[in-house]
PDB file with SEQRES, HELIX, SHEET and CRYST1 records, atoms N, CA, C and O in Angstrom:
SEQRES   1 A   72  MET SER ASN HIS LEU GLY THR GLU LEU ASP VAL VAL PHE          
SEQRES   2 A   72  THR TYR LYS TRP THR LYS ASP VAL SER PHE ASN ALA GLY          
SEQRES   3 A   72  TYR SER GLN CYS PHE ALA THR ALA THR ILE GLU VAL LEU          
SEQRES   4 A   72  LYS THR GLY ASN ARG ASP ASN SER ASN ASN TRP ALA TRP          
SEQRES   5 A   72  LEU MET VAL THR VAL LYS PRO SER LEU PHE LYS THR LYS          
SEQRES   6 A   72  ILE ASN HIS SER LYS THR ASN                                  
HELIX    1 AA1 ALA A   34  LYS A   40  1                                   7    
SHEET    1 AA1 3 GLY A   6  LYS A  16  0                                        
SHEET    2 AA1 3 VAL A  21  ALA A  32 -1                                        
SHEET    3 AA1 3 ASN A  49  VAL A  57 -1                                        
CRYST1    1.000    1.000    1.000  90.00  90.00  90.00 P 1           1          
ATOM      1  N   MET A   1      -5.748  29.352 -28.370  1.00  0.00           N  
ATOM      2  CA  MET A   1      -4.465  28.963 -27.793  1.00  0.00           C  
ATOM      3  C   MET A   1      -4.661  27.781 -26.847  1.00  0.00           C  
ATOM      4  O   MET A   1      -5.695  27.638 -26.194  1.00  0.00           O  
ATOM      5  N   SER A   2      -3.666  26.974 -26.801  1.00  0.00           N  
ATOM      6  CA  SER A   2      -3.659  25.848 -25.869  1.00  0.00           C  
ATOM      7  C   SER A   2      -3.353  26.354 -24.463  1.00  0.00           C  
ATOM      8  O   SER A   2      -2.681  27.374 -24.306  1.00  0.00           O  
ATOM      9  N   ASN A   3      -3.837  25.654 -23.444  1.00  0.00           N  
ATOM     10  CA  ASN A   3      -3.501  26.043 -22.069  1.00  0.00           C  
ATOM     11  C   ASN A   3      -2.195  25.398 -21.593  1.00  0.00           C  
ATOM     12  O   ASN A   3      -1.803  25.583 -20.441  1.00  0.00           O  
ATOM     13  N   HIS A   4      -1.532  24.659 -22.450  1.00  0.00           N  
ATOM     14  CA  HIS A   4      -0.245  24.018 -22.142  1.00  0.00           C  
ATOM     15  C   HIS A   4       0.883  25.032 -22.347  1.00  0.00           C  
ATOM     16  O   HIS A   4       1.083  25.516 -23.461  1.00  0.00           O  
ATOM     17  N   LEU A   5       1.613  25.352 -21.291  1.00  0.00           N  
ATOM     18  CA  LEU A   5       2.675  26.364 -21.373  1.00  0.00           C  
ATOM     19  C   LEU A   5       4.018  25.800 -21.791  1.00  0.00           C  
ATOM     20  O   LEU A   5       4.836  26.521 -22.362  1.00  0.00           O  
ATOM     21  N   GLY A   6       4.262  24.527 -21.520  1.00  0.00           N  
ATOM     22  CA  GLY A   6       5.533  23.938 -21.887  1.00  0.00           C  
ATOM     23  C   GLY A   6       5.843  22.725 -21.038  1.00  0.00           C  
ATOM     24  O   GLY A   6       5.023  22.270 -20.240  1.00  0.00           O  
ATOM     25  N   THR A   7       7.035  22.218 -21.225  1.00  0.00           N  
ATOM     26  CA  THR A   7       7.510  21.053 -20.493  1.00  0.00           C  
ATOM     27  C   THR A   7       8.857  21.385 -19.892  1.00  0.00           C  
ATOM     28  O   THR A   7       9.678  22.062 -20.512  1.00  0.00           O  
ATOM     29  N   GLU A   8       9.084  20.902 -18.668  1.00  0.00           N  
ATOM     30  CA  GLU A   8      10.367  21.138 -18.012  1.00  0.00           C  
ATOM     31  C   GLU A   8      11.025  19.799 -17.718  1.00  0.00           C  
ATOM     32  O   GLU A   8      10.379  18.867 -17.239  1.00  0.00           O  
ATOM     33  N   LEU A   9      12.308  19.718 -18.009  1.00  0.00           N  
ATOM     34  CA  LEU A   9      13.100  18.530 -17.735  1.00  0.00           C  
ATOM     35  C   LEU A   9      14.090  18.881 -16.629  1.00  0.00           C  
ATOM     36  O   LEU A   9      14.861  19.830 -16.765  1.00  0.00           O  
ATOM     37  N   ASP A  10      14.073  18.118 -15.535  1.00  0.00           N  
ATOM     38  CA  ASP A  10      14.954  18.360 -14.398  1.00  0.00           C  
ATOM     39  C   ASP A  10      15.805  17.128 -14.124  1.00  0.00           C  
ATOM     40  O   ASP A  10      15.312  16.001 -14.156  1.00  0.00           O  
ATOM     41  N   VAL A  11      17.085  17.354 -13.855  1.00  0.00           N  
ATOM     42  CA  VAL A  11      18.000  16.294 -13.461  1.00  0.00           C  
ATOM     43  C   VAL A  11      18.670  16.731 -12.163  1.00  0.00           C  
ATOM     44  O   VAL A  11      19.184  17.845 -12.071  1.00  0.00           O  
ATOM     45  N   VAL A  12      18.665  15.848 -11.155  1.00  0.00           N  
ATOM     46  CA  VAL A  12      19.249  16.180  -9.856  1.00  0.00           C  
ATOM     47  C   VAL A  12      20.212  15.067  -9.450  1.00  0.00           C  
ATOM     48  O   VAL A  12      19.897  13.883  -9.571  1.00  0.00           O  
ATOM     49  N   PHE A  13      21.384  15.462  -8.971  1.00  0.00           N  
ATOM     50  CA  PHE A  13      22.384  14.530  -8.463  1.00  0.00           C  
ATOM     51  C   PHE A  13      22.609  14.824  -6.986  1.00  0.00           C  
ATOM     52  O   PHE A  13      22.687  15.986  -6.590  1.00  0.00           O  
ATOM     53  N   THR A  14      22.714  13.777  -6.168  1.00  0.00           N  
ATOM     54  CA  THR A  14      22.942  13.928  -4.737  1.00  0.00           C  
ATOM     55  C   THR A  14      24.125  13.066  -4.343  1.00  0.00           C  
ATOM     56  O   THR A  14      24.237  11.913  -4.759  1.00  0.00           O  
ATOM     57  N   TYR A  15      25.013  13.642  -3.532  1.00  0.00           N  
ATOM     58  CA  TYR A  15      26.170  12.918  -3.019  1.00  0.00           C  
ATOM     59  C   TYR A  15      26.253  13.156  -1.517  1.00  0.00           C  
ATOM     60  O   TYR A  15      26.408  14.294  -1.073  1.00  0.00           O  
ATOM     61  N   LYS A  16      26.150  12.091  -0.737  1.00  0.00           N  
ATOM     62  CA  LYS A  16      26.260  12.215   0.718  1.00  0.00           C  
ATOM     63  C   LYS A  16      27.717  11.993   1.095  1.00  0.00           C  
ATOM     64  O   LYS A  16      28.224  10.872   1.045  1.00  0.00           O  
ATOM     65  N   TRP A  17      28.384  13.086   1.475  1.00  0.00           N  
ATOM     66  CA  TRP A  17      29.813  13.049   1.771  1.00  0.00           C  
ATOM     67  C   TRP A  17      30.066  12.434   3.137  1.00  0.00           C  
ATOM     68  O   TRP A  17      30.886  11.526   3.270  1.00  0.00           O  
ATOM     69  N   THR A  18      29.370  12.920   4.144  1.00  0.00           N  
ATOM     70  CA  THR A  18      29.435  12.360   5.494  1.00  0.00           C  
ATOM     71  C   THR A  18      28.016  12.266   6.031  1.00  0.00           C  
ATOM     72  O   THR A  18      27.050  12.571   5.332  1.00  0.00           O  
ATOM     73  N   LYS A  19      27.906  11.837   7.285  1.00  0.00           N  
ATOM     74  CA  LYS A  19      26.586  11.741   7.919  1.00  0.00           C  
ATOM     75  C   LYS A  19      25.904  13.101   7.985  1.00  0.00           C  
ATOM     76  O   LYS A  19      24.678  13.183   7.913  1.00  0.00           O  
ATOM     77  N   ASP A  20      26.686  14.169   8.122  1.00  0.00           N  
ATOM     78  CA  ASP A  20      26.144  15.507   8.330  1.00  0.00           C  
ATOM     79  C   ASP A  20      26.227  16.428   7.113  1.00  0.00           C  
ATOM     80  O   ASP A  20      25.644  17.512   7.135  1.00  0.00           O  
ATOM     81  N   VAL A  21      26.935  16.030   6.055  1.00  0.00           N  
ATOM     82  CA  VAL A  21      27.149  16.911   4.904  1.00  0.00           C  
ATOM     83  C   VAL A  21      26.766  16.189   3.608  1.00  0.00           C  
ATOM     84  O   VAL A  21      27.188  15.061   3.353  1.00  0.00           O  
ATOM     85  N   SER A  22      25.954  16.876   2.800  1.00  0.00           N  
ATOM     86  CA  SER A  22      25.605  16.329   1.487  1.00  0.00           C  
ATOM     87  C   SER A  22      25.668  17.434   0.437  1.00  0.00           C  
ATOM     88  O   SER A  22      25.540  18.618   0.751  1.00  0.00           O  
ATOM     89  N   PHE A  23      25.864  17.029  -0.797  1.00  0.00           N  
ATOM     90  CA  PHE A  23      25.949  17.947  -1.928  1.00  0.00           C  
ATOM     91  C   PHE A  23      24.858  17.584  -2.928  1.00  0.00           C  
ATOM     92  O   PHE A  23      24.621  16.406  -3.197  1.00  0.00           O  
ATOM     93  N   ASN A  24      24.198  18.594  -3.473  1.00  0.00           N  
ATOM     94  CA  ASN A  24      23.189  18.400  -4.505  1.00  0.00           C  
ATOM     95  C   ASN A  24      23.512  19.324  -5.673  1.00  0.00           C  
ATOM     96  O   ASN A  24      23.954  20.457  -5.482  1.00  0.00           O  
ATOM     97  N   ALA A  25      23.288  18.831  -6.868  1.00  0.00           N  
ATOM     98  CA  ALA A  25      23.463  19.639  -8.073  1.00  0.00           C  
ATOM     99  C   ALA A  25      22.310  19.321  -9.007  1.00  0.00           C  
ATOM    100  O   ALA A  25      21.826  18.190  -9.050  1.00  0.00           O  
ATOM    101  N   GLY A  26      21.873  20.326  -9.754  1.00  0.00           N  
ATOM    102  CA  GLY A  26      20.758  20.101 -10.652  1.00  0.00           C  
ATOM    103  C   GLY A  26      20.864  20.915 -11.921  1.00  0.00           C  
ATOM    104  O   GLY A  26      21.569  21.921 -11.990  1.00  0.00           O  
ATOM    105  N   TYR A  27      20.146  20.451 -12.916  1.00  0.00           N  
ATOM    106  CA  TYR A  27      20.070  21.135 -14.207  1.00  0.00           C  
ATOM    107  C   TYR A  27      18.616  21.065 -14.675  1.00  0.00           C  
ATOM    108  O   TYR A  27      17.979  20.015 -14.582  1.00  0.00           O  
ATOM    109  N   SER A  28      18.100  22.172 -15.171  1.00  0.00           N  
ATOM    110  CA  SER A  28      16.724  22.229 -15.659  1.00  0.00           C  
ATOM    111  C   SER A  28      16.691  22.851 -17.048  1.00  0.00           C  
ATOM    112  O   SER A  28      17.448  23.772 -17.355  1.00  0.00           O  
ATOM    113  N   GLN A  29      15.808  22.332 -17.869  1.00  0.00           N  
ATOM    114  CA  GLN A  29      15.607  22.840 -19.224  1.00  0.00           C  
ATOM    115  C   GLN A  29      14.110  22.981 -19.448  1.00  0.00           C  
ATOM    116  O   GLN A  29      13.351  22.044 -19.202  1.00  0.00           O  
ATOM    117  N   CYS A  30      13.687  24.146 -19.912  1.00  0.00           N  
ATOM    118  CA  CYS A  30      12.269  24.397 -20.188  1.00  0.00           C  
ATOM    119  C   CYS A  30      12.057  24.443 -21.700  1.00  0.00           C  
ATOM    120  O   CYS A  30      12.778  25.134 -22.420  1.00  0.00           O  
ATOM    121  N   PHE A  31      11.059  23.700 -22.166  1.00  0.00           N  
ATOM    122  CA  PHE A  31      10.677  23.690 -23.575  1.00  0.00           C  
ATOM    123  C   PHE A  31       9.322  24.387 -23.667  1.00  0.00           C  
ATOM    124  O   PHE A  31       8.288  23.790 -23.366  1.00  0.00           O  
ATOM    125  N   ALA A  32       9.330  25.641 -24.079  1.00  0.00           N  
ATOM    126  CA  ALA A  32       8.122  26.470 -24.086  1.00  0.00           C  
ATOM    127  C   ALA A  32       7.267  26.201 -25.324  1.00  0.00           C  
ATOM    128  O   ALA A  32       7.746  25.703 -26.342  1.00  0.00           O  
ATOM    129  N   THR A  33       5.977  26.551 -25.198  1.00  0.00           N  
ATOM    130  CA  THR A  33       5.033  26.428 -26.316  1.00  0.00           C  
ATOM    131  C   THR A  33       4.701  27.816 -26.862  1.00  0.00           C  
ATOM    132  O   THR A  33       5.167  28.830 -26.344  1.00  0.00           O  
ATOM    133  N   ALA A  34       3.898  27.838 -27.901  1.00  0.00           N  
ATOM    134  CA  ALA A  34       3.478  29.112 -28.489  1.00  0.00           C  
ATOM    135  C   ALA A  34       2.634  29.924 -27.507  1.00  0.00           C  
ATOM    136  O   ALA A  34       2.632  31.153 -27.574  1.00  0.00           O  
ATOM    137  N   THR A  35       1.920  29.259 -26.600  1.00  0.00           N  
ATOM    138  CA  THR A  35       1.094  29.964 -25.615  1.00  0.00           C  
ATOM    139  C   THR A  35       1.945  30.822 -24.691  1.00  0.00           C  
ATOM    140  O   THR A  35       1.606  31.977 -24.434  1.00  0.00           O  
ATOM    141  N   ILE A  36       3.034  30.278 -24.194  1.00  0.00           N  
ATOM    142  CA  ILE A  36       3.888  31.070 -23.299  1.00  0.00           C  
ATOM    143  C   ILE A  36       4.593  32.186 -24.060  1.00  0.00           C  
ATOM    144  O   ILE A  36       4.913  33.229 -23.489  1.00  0.00           O  
ATOM    145  N   GLU A  37       4.828  31.968 -25.330  1.00  0.00           N  
ATOM    146  CA  GLU A  37       5.421  33.015 -26.167  1.00  0.00           C  
ATOM    147  C   GLU A  37       4.489  34.224 -26.239  1.00  0.00           C  
ATOM    148  O   GLU A  37       4.948  35.365 -26.205  1.00  0.00           O  
ATOM    149  N   VAL A  38       3.194  33.979 -26.338  1.00  0.00           N  
ATOM    150  CA  VAL A  38       2.206  35.064 -26.376  1.00  0.00           C  
ATOM    151  C   VAL A  38       2.090  35.727 -25.004  1.00  0.00           C  
ATOM    152  O   VAL A  38       2.040  36.954 -24.917  1.00  0.00           O  
ATOM    153  N   LEU A  39       2.045  34.937 -23.936  1.00  0.00           N  
ATOM    154  CA  LEU A  39       1.874  35.475 -22.583  1.00  0.00           C  
ATOM    155  C   LEU A  39       3.087  36.279 -22.114  1.00  0.00           C  
ATOM    156  O   LEU A  39       2.940  37.313 -21.461  1.00  0.00           O  
ATOM    157  N   LYS A  40       4.270  35.803 -22.447  1.00  0.00           N  
ATOM    158  CA  LYS A  40       5.508  36.452 -21.989  1.00  0.00           C  
ATOM    159  C   LYS A  40       6.120  37.380 -23.034  1.00  0.00           C  
ATOM    160  O   LYS A  40       7.143  38.009 -22.765  1.00  0.00           O  
ATOM    161  N   THR A  41       5.535  37.477 -24.188  1.00  0.00           N  
ATOM    162  CA  THR A  41       6.030  38.298 -25.309  1.00  0.00           C  
ATOM    163  C   THR A  41       7.518  38.113 -25.554  1.00  0.00           C  
ATOM    164  O   THR A  41       8.290  39.072 -25.579  1.00  0.00           O  
ATOM    165  N   GLY A  42       7.894  36.870 -25.732  1.00  0.00           N  
ATOM    166  CA  GLY A  42       9.292  36.557 -26.009  1.00  0.00           C  
ATOM    167  C   GLY A  42       9.382  35.562 -27.155  1.00  0.00           C  
ATOM    168  O   GLY A  42       8.414  35.360 -27.888  1.00  0.00           O  
ATOM    169  N   ASN A  43      10.527  34.953 -27.303  1.00  0.00           N  
ATOM    170  CA  ASN A  43      10.757  33.969 -28.345  1.00  0.00           C  
ATOM    171  C   ASN A  43      10.915  32.610 -27.682  1.00  0.00           C  
ATOM    172  O   ASN A  43      11.859  32.399 -26.921  1.00  0.00           O  
ATOM    173  N   ARG A  44      10.007  31.694 -27.961  1.00  0.00           N  
ATOM    174  CA  ARG A  44      10.054  30.381 -27.304  1.00  0.00           C  
ATOM    175  C   ARG A  44      11.255  29.550 -27.738  1.00  0.00           C  
ATOM    176  O   ARG A  44      11.597  28.568 -27.079  1.00  0.00           O  
ATOM    177  N   ASP A  45      11.896  29.928 -28.834  1.00  0.00           N  
ATOM    178  CA  ASP A  45      13.069  29.194 -29.311  1.00  0.00           C  
ATOM    179  C   ASP A  45      14.345  29.583 -28.569  1.00  0.00           C  
ATOM    180  O   ASP A  45      15.365  28.907 -28.700  1.00  0.00           O  
ATOM    181  N   ASN A  46      14.300  30.660 -27.795  1.00  0.00           N  
ATOM    182  CA  ASN A  46      15.470  31.024 -26.975  1.00  0.00           C  
ATOM    183  C   ASN A  46      15.690  29.956 -25.910  1.00  0.00           C  
ATOM    184  O   ASN A  46      14.743  29.363 -25.395  1.00  0.00           O  
ATOM    185  N   SER A  47      16.944  29.729 -25.599  1.00  0.00           N  
ATOM    186  CA  SER A  47      17.285  28.726 -24.595  1.00  0.00           C  
ATOM    187  C   SER A  47      16.815  29.173 -23.211  1.00  0.00           C  
ATOM    188  O   SER A  47      17.040  30.315 -22.809  1.00  0.00           O  
ATOM    189  N   ASN A  48      16.168  28.276 -22.499  1.00  0.00           N  
ATOM    190  CA  ASN A  48      15.677  28.572 -21.160  1.00  0.00           C  
ATOM    191  C   ASN A  48      16.114  27.434 -20.242  1.00  0.00           C  
ATOM    192  O   ASN A  48      15.379  26.470 -20.030  1.00  0.00           O  
ATOM    193  N   ASN A  49      17.321  27.565 -19.704  1.00  0.00           N  
ATOM    194  CA  ASN A  49      17.849  26.527 -18.833  1.00  0.00           C  
ATOM    195  C   ASN A  49      18.633  27.142 -17.683  1.00  0.00           C  
ATOM    196  O   ASN A  49      19.028  28.306 -17.746  1.00  0.00           O  
ATOM    197  N   TRP A  50      18.854  26.368 -16.647  1.00  0.00           N  
ATOM    198  CA  TRP A  50      19.594  26.842 -15.485  1.00  0.00           C  
ATOM    199  C   TRP A  50      20.158  25.639 -14.733  1.00  0.00           C  
ATOM    200  O   TRP A  50      19.676  24.513 -14.859  1.00  0.00           O  
ATOM    201  N   ALA A  51      21.189  25.916 -13.952  1.00  0.00           N  
ATOM    202  CA  ALA A  51      21.825  24.893 -13.123  1.00  0.00           C  
ATOM    203  C   ALA A  51      21.976  25.451 -11.719  1.00  0.00           C  
ATOM    204  O   ALA A  51      22.014  26.667 -11.531  1.00  0.00           O  
ATOM    205  N   TRP A  52      22.061  24.572 -10.738  1.00  0.00           N  
ATOM    206  CA  TRP A  52      22.194  25.004  -9.358  1.00  0.00           C  
ATOM    207  C   TRP A  52      23.021  24.001  -8.558  1.00  0.00           C  
ATOM    208  O   TRP A  52      23.109  22.821  -8.900  1.00  0.00           O  
ATOM    209  N   LEU A  53      23.621  24.504  -7.489  1.00  0.00           N  
ATOM    210  CA  LEU A  53      24.395  23.684  -6.551  1.00  0.00           C  
ATOM    211  C   LEU A  53      23.917  23.977  -5.133  1.00  0.00           C  
ATOM    212  O   LEU A  53      23.554  25.112  -4.824  1.00  0.00           O  
ATOM    213  N   MET A  54      23.914  22.972  -4.280  1.00  0.00           N  
ATOM    214  CA  MET A  54      23.499  23.174  -2.896  1.00  0.00           C  
ATOM    215  C   MET A  54      24.354  22.300  -1.982  1.00  0.00           C  
ATOM    216  O   MET A  54      24.603  21.130  -2.273  1.00  0.00           O  
ATOM    217  N   VAL A  55      24.795  22.886  -0.882  1.00  0.00           N  
ATOM    218  CA  VAL A  55      25.504  22.150   0.160  1.00  0.00           C  
ATOM    219  C   VAL A  55      24.611  22.173   1.394  1.00  0.00           C  
ATOM    220  O   VAL A  55      24.174  23.238   1.831  1.00  0.00           O  
ATOM    221  N   THR A  56      24.345  21.006   1.949  1.00  0.00           N  
ATOM    222  CA  THR A  56      23.519  20.901   3.141  1.00  0.00           C  
ATOM    223  C   THR A  56      24.377  20.395   4.293  1.00  0.00           C  
ATOM    224  O   THR A  56      25.022  19.352   4.191  1.00  0.00           O  
ATOM    225  N   VAL A  57      24.377  21.143   5.384  1.00  0.00           N  
ATOM    226  CA  VAL A  57      25.131  20.760   6.584  1.00  0.00           C  
ATOM    227  C   VAL A  57      24.126  20.631   7.720  1.00  0.00           C  
ATOM    228  O   VAL A  57      23.407  21.581   8.031  1.00  0.00           O  
ATOM    229  N   LYS A  58      24.076  19.457   8.338  1.00  0.00           N  
ATOM    230  CA  LYS A  58      23.161  19.189   9.454  1.00  0.00           C  
ATOM    231  C   LYS A  58      23.966  18.645  10.632  1.00  0.00           C  
ATOM    232  O   LYS A  58      23.961  17.441  10.887  1.00  0.00           O  
ATOM    233  N   PRO A  59      24.653  19.526  11.343  1.00  0.00           N  
ATOM    234  CA  PRO A  59      25.471  19.041  12.465  1.00  0.00           C  
ATOM    235  C   PRO A  59      24.604  18.654  13.663  1.00  0.00           C  
ATOM    236  O   PRO A  59      23.514  19.190  13.865  1.00  0.00           O  
ATOM    237  N   SER A  60      25.110  17.726  14.437  1.00  0.00           N  
ATOM    238  CA  SER A  60      24.458  17.355  15.695  1.00  0.00           C  
ATOM    239  C   SER A  60      25.108  18.174  16.797  1.00  0.00           C  
ATOM    240  O   SER A  60      26.205  17.853  17.255  1.00  0.00           O  
ATOM    241  N   LEU A  61      24.432  19.226  17.216  1.00  0.00           N  
ATOM    242  CA  LEU A  61      25.004  20.115  18.228  1.00  0.00           C  
ATOM    243  C   LEU A  61      24.783  19.606  19.641  1.00  0.00           C  
ATOM    244  O   LEU A  61      25.649  19.748  20.505  1.00  0.00           O  
ATOM    245  N   PHE A  62      23.626  19.017  19.870  1.00  0.00           N  
ATOM    246  CA  PHE A  62      23.300  18.541  21.213  1.00  0.00           C  
ATOM    247  C   PHE A  62      22.803  17.107  21.125  1.00  0.00           C  
ATOM    248  O   PHE A  62      21.886  16.795  20.366  1.00  0.00           O  
ATOM    249  N   LYS A  63      23.426  16.241  21.915  1.00  0.00           N  
ATOM    250  CA  LYS A  63      22.980  14.855  21.984  1.00  0.00           C  
ATOM    251  C   LYS A  63      22.811  14.481  23.446  1.00  0.00           C  
ATOM    252  O   LYS A  63      23.674  14.758  24.278  1.00  0.00           O  
ATOM    253  N   THR A  64      21.703  13.859  23.739  1.00  0.00           N  
ATOM    254  CA  THR A  64      21.437  13.406  25.094  1.00  0.00           C  
ATOM    255  C   THR A  64      21.081  11.933  25.047  1.00  0.00           C  
ATOM    256  O   THR A  64      20.230  11.499  24.271  1.00  0.00           O  
ATOM    257  N   LYS A  65      21.747  11.186  25.885  1.00  0.00           N  
ATOM    258  CA  LYS A  65      21.449   9.767  25.966  1.00  0.00           C  
ATOM    259  C   LYS A  65      20.642   9.546  27.228  1.00  0.00           C  
ATOM    260  O   LYS A  65      21.090   9.886  28.323  1.00  0.00           O  
ATOM    261  N   ILE A  66      19.466   8.985  27.085  1.00  0.00           N  
ATOM    262  CA  ILE A  66      18.577   8.771  28.213  1.00  0.00           C  
ATOM    263  C   ILE A  66      18.652   7.311  28.615  1.00  0.00           C  
ATOM    264  O   ILE A  66      18.497   6.414  27.786  1.00  0.00           O  
ATOM    265  N   ASN A  67      18.889   7.088  29.885  1.00  0.00           N  
ATOM    266  CA  ASN A  67      18.955   5.745  30.431  1.00  0.00           C  
ATOM    267  C   ASN A  67      17.602   5.427  31.064  1.00  0.00           C  
ATOM    268  O   ASN A  67      17.211   6.079  32.032  1.00  0.00           O  
ATOM    269  N   HIS A  68      16.888   4.444  30.538  1.00  0.00           N  
ATOM    270  CA  HIS A  68      15.562   4.107  31.020  1.00  0.00           C  
ATOM    271  C   HIS A  68      15.570   2.930  31.991  1.00  0.00           C  
ATOM    272  O   HIS A  68      14.507   2.476  32.413  1.00  0.00           O  
ATOM    273  N   SER A  69      16.729   2.438  32.348  1.00  0.00           N  
ATOM    274  CA  SER A  69      16.772   1.286  33.264  1.00  0.00           C  
ATOM    275  C   SER A  69      16.537   1.752  34.699  1.00  0.00           C  
ATOM    276  O   SER A  69      17.030   2.800  35.118  1.00  0.00           O  
ATOM    277  N   LYS A  70      15.767   0.945  35.447  1.00  0.00           N  
ATOM    278  CA  LYS A  70      15.481   1.244  36.839  1.00  0.00           C  
ATOM    279  C   LYS A  70      16.403   0.444  37.748  1.00  0.00           C  
ATOM    280  O   LYS A  70      16.724  -0.711  37.471  1.00  0.00           O  
ATOM    281  N   THR A  71      16.812   1.061  38.808  1.00  0.00           N  
ATOM    282  CA  THR A  71      17.607   0.353  39.796  1.00  0.00           C  
ATOM    283  C   THR A  71      16.834   0.369  41.107  1.00  0.00           C  
ATOM    284  O   THR A  71      16.351   1.419  41.531  1.00  0.00           O  
ATOM    285  N   ASN A  72      16.712  -0.800  41.758  1.00  0.00           N  
ATOM    286  CA  ASN A  72      15.982  -0.913  43.031  1.00  0.00           C  
ATOM    287  C   ASN A  72      16.933  -1.232  44.145  1.00  0.00           C  
ATOM    288  O   ASN A  72      16.513  -1.367  45.295  1.00  0.00           O  
TER     289      ASN A  72                                                      
END                                                                             
């Protein structure tokens, strides 16, 4: 048996809505080989794909402005 288990194709889309909020979406497809069919005891011709969505929120809760100027 070959030690190659398969190939995976991934597509990711990112959209930055605002400075603090972004959206990500992805799709993955796995193309299995005969080796993984033996290891997992399944059918490599079955579809093996998935999609996902993610929302990322990074708010600025605390901001401090530091003044470095000296006054004499």
